[in-house]
C-alpha positions in Angstrom: 124.8 119.8 58.5 121.1 119.9 58.4 121.3 119.9 62.0 123.8 123.1 61.9 121.5 124.5 59.2 118.6 124.0 61.9 121.0 125.4 64.5 121.3 128.4 62.8 118.0 129.4 61.4 116.7 128.5 65.3 119.7 131.3 66.4 119.3 133.7 63.4 116.4 133.5 62.2 114.9 133.0 59.0 117.0 135.4 57.4 119.4 133.0 56.8 117.5 130.9 54.8 118.3 131.4 50.9 115.5 133.1 49.0 113.4 132.5 52.0 110.6 135.0 50.7 110.1 133.5 47.7 109.9 130.1 49.4 107.4 131.6 51.7 105.3 133.4 48.6 105.5 130.2 46.6 106.0 127.3 48.4 102.3 126.4 49.6 101.6 126.5 46.0 104.1 124.3 45.3 103.2 121.8 48.3 99.6 121.9 47.1 100.6 120.8 43.6 102.3 118.6 44.5 99.8 116.6 47.2 97.7 117.1 44.6 99.3 115.3 41.9 99.8 112.5 44.8 96.2 112.1 45.7 94.9 111.4 42.0 98.2 108.8 41.0 96.0 106.4 42.9 97.4 103.5 44.8 100.1 101.7 43.3 100.2 97.3 43.3 101.7 95.9 45.9 101.1 92.2 45.1 104.0 90.2 43.8 103.4 86.6 41.8 105.5 84.3 39.4 104.6 85.1 35.9 107.7 83.1 34.8 106.6 80.8 32.2 103.0 81.5 32.2 101.3 82.5 28.4 99.6 85.6 28.7 97.6 86.8 24.9 97.8 91.0 24.7 95.4 93.1 22.6 96.6 97.0 22.3 100.0 95.7 23.6 102.0 98.1 21.8 101.2 101.7 23.0 100.1 103.7 26.2 98.4 101.1 28.8 99.2 98.1 26.7 102.7 98.4 26.0 103.1 99.1 29.8 101.9 95.9 30.5 103.2 93.9 28.1 106.5 95.1 29.1 106.4 94.3 33.1 104.7 90.9 31.9 108.0 90.0 29.7 110.2 91.3 32.9 108.7 89.1 34.8 109.9 86.2 32.3 106.1 85.3 30.9 105.2 84.2 27.4 103.6 87.4 26.0 101.7 87.0 22.7 100.2 90.3 21.2 97.7 90.5 18.9 98.2 93.1 16.5 96.2 94.8 12.9 99.3 93.7 10.6 102.2 91.7 11.2 104.0 93.3 7.9 104.2 96.4 9.6 108.3 97.8 9.4 108.2 99.0 13.1 106.6 95.8 14.7 109.3 93.5 14.4 111.7 96.4 15.3 109.5 97.1 18.3 109.3 93.4 19.3 113.1 92.9 19.3 113.8 96.0 21.4 111.3 94.8 23.8 113.4 91.3 23.8 116.1 93.3 24.1 115.4 95.7 27.0 113.0 92.6 29.1 116.0 90.2 28.5 113.1 87.4 27.6 113.2 86.1 23.9 109.5 84.7 24.7 107.8 88.0 22.9 105.5 87.1 20.0 103.1 89.2 18.0 99.7 87.5 16.1 97.6 89.1 13.4 94.5 89.9 15.3 92.6 93.1 13.5 89.7 93.9 16.3 88.3 96.0 13.2 87.8 92.8 11.3 86.1 89.8 13.0 87.0 87.5 9.8 90.7 88.5 10.8 90.1 87.3 15.0 88.0 84.5 13.8 91.4 83.4 12.3 93.3 83.5 15.0 91.2 81.8 17.5 90.4 79.0 15.2 94.3 78.7 14.7 95.0 78.7 18.2 92.2 76.3 19.6 93.4 73.6 16.5 96.2 72.6 18.4 96.2 69.8 19.7 97.1 69.1 22.7 95.6 72.8 24.0 98.1 75.4 24.2 98.5 76.5 27.5 96.8 80.0 27.9 97.1 81.5 31.6 95.6 85.2 30.8 93.9 87.1 28.0 94.8 90.7 29.4 92.4 92.9 26.8 93.5 96.7 26.6 92.9 97.7 23.1 90.6 100.5 22.6 89.7 103.4 20.9 88.5 107.1 21.6 87.8 108.9 18.8 87.6 112.8 19.0 84.3 114.4 19.9 83.4 116.3 16.7 84.1 113.5 14.2 81.3 111.6 12.2 80.9 108.1 12.1 83.6 105.9 11.5 83.0 102.6 10.3 85.2 99.6 10.7 85.9 96.6 8.0 82.6 95.1 8.9 80.5 98.2 8.7 79.7 98.7 12.3 80.9 101.4 14.5 84.5 101.5 14.8 84.8 102.3 19.0 81.7 99.5 19.2 83.4 97.0 17.4 86.9 97.3 18.8 86.4 98.3 22.4 83.4 95.4 22.7 82.4 93.6 20.0 85.9 92.2 19.0 87.0 91.6 22.5 83.3 89.5 23.0 84.3 87.4 19.6 87.6 87.0 20.8 87.0 85.4 23.9 83.8 83.4 23.2 85.8 81.7 19.8 88.6 81.1 22.6 86.4 79.8 25.6 87.3 75.8 24.4 90.5 76.7 25.1 89.6 78.5 28.4 88.0 75.8 29.8 90.5 72.9 28.7 93.2 74.5 30.7 94.3 72.3 33.5 92.3 72.3 37.0 95.4 73.6 38.7 96.0 76.5 36.3 95.0 79.7 38.0 93.6 81.2 34.4 92.4 84.7 34.7 90.8 87.3 31.8 91.0 90.9 32.1 88.9 93.5 30.7 90.0 97.3 30.9 87.5 99.7 31.3 87.6 103.3 31.8 85.5 105.8 33.6 83.3 106.8 30.4 81.0 104.1 31.0 78.9 106.1 33.4 77.9 108.0 30.2 77.0 104.6 28.0 73.5 103.9 26.6 73.2 100.5 25.7 70.1 100.3 22.9 70.1 96.2 22.7 68.3 96.8 18.8 71.8 99.0 17.2 74.4 97.5 19.4 76.7 98.1 16.4 75.3 102.0 16.1 74.5 101.7 12.3 71.3 104.0 12.4 73.1 106.8 13.9 75.1 109.5 11.7 76.6 113.0 12.9 75.0 115.0 14.9 72.9 112.9 16.8 76.0 110.3 16.4 78.3 111.6 19.6 81.6 109.5 19.5 82.4 110.1 23.3 78.6 108.6 23.9 79.6 105.5 21.8 82.9 105.1 23.5 81.0 105.0 27.4 78.7 102.4 25.7 81.3 99.8 24.3 83.2 100.5 28.0 80.1 99.6 30.2 79.1 96.9 27.3 82.2 95.0 28.1 82.1 95.4 31.6 78.7 93.8 31.4 79.9 91.2 29.4 82.9 90.4 31.8 79.7 89.1 34.6 77.8 86.8 32.0 81.2 85.2 30.7 82.4 84.4 34.3 79.1 83.1 34.9 79.2 80.4 32.3 82.8 79.9 32.6 81.4 78.9 36.7 78.7 76.9 35.4 80.6 74.8 32.8 80.8 71.6 34.0 84.6 70.1 33.4 84.8 66.4 32.4 87.5 66.1 35.3 84.6 67.1 37.6 86.8 70.2 39.1 85.5 73.4 39.5 86.0 76.5 37.3 89.6 77.5 37.5 88.6 80.6 34.9 88.7 84.3 37.3 87.1 87.0 35.1 88.6 90.8 36.2 86.8 94.2 35.1 89.8 96.9 35.6 88.8 100.8 35.4 92.3 102.4 35.4 91.6 106.2 35.9 92.4 109.2 34.0 95.6 108.7 31.9 97.4 110.7 29.8 97.4 108.2 26.8 97.5 108.1 23.1 93.7 107.6 23.2 93.2 110.4 25.8 95.6 112.9 24.0 94.5 112.6 20.7 90.0 112.6 22.4 90.8 116.2 24.3 93.1 117.9 21.2 90.1 116.6 18.8 92.2 115.5 16.5 93.6 119.2 15.4 96.8 120.7 15.7 95.2 123.9 17.5 93.9 120.7 20.0 97.4 119.3 20.1 99.1 123.0 21.1 96.0 123.5 23.7 96.8 120.4 25.1 100.4 121.6 25.8 99.6 124.5 27.1 97.6 122.7 29.6 100.0 119.9 30.1 101.2 120.9 34.2 97.0 120.5 34.6 96.9 116.7 33.3 100.0 116.2 34.7 98.4 117.2 37.8 95.4 115.2 37.7 95.8 112.4 35.2 98.0 109.0 35.6 101.1 108.0 33.3 100.4 104.7 31.7 102.4 103.1 34.2 100.2 104.4 37.6 97.0 103.8 35.3 98.7 100.2 35.1 98.8 99.6 38.8 95.2 98.2 38.8 95.8 95.8 36.2 99.2 94.8 38.2 97.0 94.0 41.0 94.2 92.2 38.9 96.9 90.1 37.6 98.9 88.9 40.9 96.1 89.3 43.4 96.3 86.3 45.4 92.9 83.9 46.0 90.9 84.2 43.3 89.9 81.1 43.5 87.8 82.0 46.1 85.9 84.4 44.0 82.8 83.1 42.6 81.4 87.3 41.0 83.7 88.9 38.7 86.4 91.2 40.5 85.8 94.9 39.4 89.1 96.7 40.4 89.8 100.0 40.7 92.3 102.0 42.2 94.0 98.6 43.2 91.3 97.4 44.9 88.2 95.7 44.7 85.3 97.4 44.9 82.1 96.0 46.5 79.5 98.3 44.3 80.1 99.2 40.7 79.0 102.5 39.5 75.5 101.2 37.4 72.5 99.3 38.3 73.4 97.3 35.0 75.7 95.9 36.8 73.5 94.0 39.4 71.1 92.9 36.3 71.5 89.1 35.5 68.7 88.9 32.8 69.9 92.3 31.1 73.3 90.8 31.1 72.0 87.8 29.2 70.3 89.3 26.5 73.2 91.5 26.0 75.2 88.3 25.6 72.4 87.1 23.8 72.1 89.8 21.2 75.7 90.5 20.4 76.4 87.0 19.9 73.3 87.9 17.0 74.6 90.6 15.7 78.1 88.9 15.6 76.9 85.9 13.6 74.6 87.9 11.4 77.3 90.6 10.5 80.1 87.7 9.9 77.5 86.1 7.3 77.0 89.4 5.7 80.8 90.0 5.6 81.3 87.2 4.1 78.8 87.6 1.1 80.8 90.8 0.3 84.1 89.0 0.3 82.4 86.5 -2.6 
């Protein structure tokens, strides 16, 4: 049939093609839009890895990028532990039941660890590492993040620190440093991975060692988008010092470190956080967002497209030969990260030290308030 049609066109001309003039006029624009969309969708992960039976902790796994990652892990047969704000939310049990049924995987659970509350994070981590023998742990995937609209005033966490900085960076720092003994105790033949999710906002970050919690800034000096960038930059730099500490740790069995840290930039996505950010948290902003939907569709990835780089980090083979952090974007390991701080070992160590001090002081202050 196509051959007959092409023969007819060759014989009688383009007038036999239905709607030819419209196709001629608008076709190049449609093709151009689709080509642009294809380009901005990024690369797809092609690696495969047996995830059956592996134990994975995921933050931010109930929506957006994290939910996409959890669904893939569950379909692959992994045991997934979702860290959530509250266990008694009515929708949570229904969400997990639906996910178990969809993926045919009963090994999906939720544990309470509110990233806006250091005490909640400590309770979870303490309960995890108190198990004897140590519980199996193959991977920690940190997807949780808050992106406040650009015009809002400073919002505080339960500990009084800036909400974005605590949720995106400080709480993940707290979680991973508390879980370090359990991570180090994994058998030497186990491939243990820690994956931290960054974003392009990190290029706008500016770290002030004397005010990591943004406790002394108020609107209009306070700029939420700059705090977002700072939190993501700090999280990425923390990954380098964390990897260094795991690598230098002397195991009792004499085996080399089997823990590998990756920083993943999924690119610009049409995530719930992105929608909240660009709409300024208003109905008028939401209306404008809907009007501009074709632009967002072309230039921004879906959660599934953004998750490809995380799948790449989870399934990349031969990570045991890597001695440094794998900085991953668009399904490839970048040789040169975007900021000079990534090459500054002293800066990373100082950031780790000051963050540790801030969290310790904040926990003590919060404990006194509770009493």
